[in-house]
C-alpha positions as CSV (number, residue, x, y, z in Angstrom):
1,M,-10.4,-14.5,14.9
2,D,-7.6,-11.8,14.1
3,E,-7.7,-8.0,14.0
4,N,-6.8,-8.5,10.5
5,D,-9.6,-10.9,9.7
6,A,-12.0,-8.4,11.2
7,N,-11.0,-5.4,8.9
8,P,-9.7,-6.6,5.8
9,H,-8.3,-4.2,2.9
10,C,-11.0,-3.3,0.7
11,I,-11.5,-0.7,-1.7
12,I,-13.9,1.9,-0.8
13,P,-14.9,5.2,-1.9
14,T,-12.9,8.5,-0.6
15,E,-14.8,10.7,1.5
16,G,-17.5,12.6,-0.4
17,K,-16.1,10.5,-3.5
18,K,-13.6,13.2,-3.6
19,Q,-11.1,12.8,-6.2
20,K,-7.3,12.5,-4.8
21,R,-4.1,11.6,-5.9
22,C,-3.0,8.2,-6.0
23,V,-0.3,7.5,-3.6
24,L,1.4,5.0,-5.7
25,C,1.3,6.9,-8.8
26,Q,2.3,9.8,-7.3
27,S,5.6,8.3,-5.8
28,R,6.4,6.6,-9.1
29,K,5.7,10.1,-11.1
30,V,2.8,8.1,-13.1
31,R,0.8,10.9,-15.1
32,T,-2.0,10.2,-17.6
33,R,-1.4,10.2,-21.2
34,S,-2.5,14.2,-21.0
35,G,0.1,14.8,-18.5
36,W,-2.4,15.1,-15.7
37,E,-1.5,13.4,-12.1
38,V,-3.5,10.3,-11.7
39,L,-6.8,11.0,-9.6
40,T,-8.7,8.0,-7.7
41,Q,-12.0,8.4,-6.1
42,N,-11.1,5.1,-4.3
43,R,-8.9,4.2,-1.1
44,C,-8.2,1.6,1.2
45,S,-10.5,0.7,3.9
46,R,-7.9,-0.2,6.6
47,C,-4.8,1.9,5.3
48,L,-7.1,4.9,4.1
49,V,-4.6,5.6,1.3
50,P,-5.9,6.6,-2.1
51,L,-5.1,4.4,-4.7
52,C,-6.1,3.8,-8.2
53,T,-7.8,0.6,-9.4
54,G,-8.0,0.9,-13.0
55,V,-5.3,-0.5,-15.5
56,R,-2.9,0.5,-13.4
57,N,-4.1,-1.3,-10.2
58,C,-2.1,0.5,-7.7
59,F,-4.4,-0.8,-4.9
60,T,-3.0,-4.4,-5.6
61,L,0.6,-3.2,-6.2
62,Y,0.6,-0.9,-3.1
63,H,-0.3,-4.1,-0.8
64,S,2.0,-6.6,-2.5
65,F,4.9,-4.0,-2.0
66,K,3.9,-3.5,1.7
67,D,3.3,-7.4,2.6
68,M,7.1,-7.9,0.6
69,H,8.5,-5.1,2.6
70,A,6.8,-6.3,5.8
71,S,8.2,-9.6,5.1
72,L,11.9,-8.6,4.5
73,Q,11.7,-6.4,7.4
74,L,10.9,-9.4,9.7
75,R,13.3,-11.6,8.2
76,K,16.0,-8.9,8.7
77,D,14.9,-8.4,12.2
78,N,15.4,-12.3,13.0
79,N,18.7,-12.2,11.4
80,D,19.8,-9.1,13.5
81,H,18.4,-10.9,16.7
82,S,20.0,-14.0,15.9
83,N,23.6,-12.6,15.1
84,S,23.6,-10.4,18.1
85,S,22.7,-13.6,20.3
86,S,25.4,-15.5,18.8
87,N,27.9,-12.8,19.6
88,M,27.3,-12.9,23.2
């Protein structure tokens, strides 16, 4: 069993159910219709990042971007490694 299987990414309440700014909404400068910052009482159980789960569903988007970024980084690292090996 992999460590990732033992502790999957799940939605859990923030500590004390305090409202926190959604990290993805904050980085994308998304605001509510009233102009307020987007607040959430949810976070990822593994990343511990506050993410909203409503209409915007930043929880899913965040992990999709994160997985895509990791995949691209791995591909880039593999290409860099193969290029440096062929230059020897």
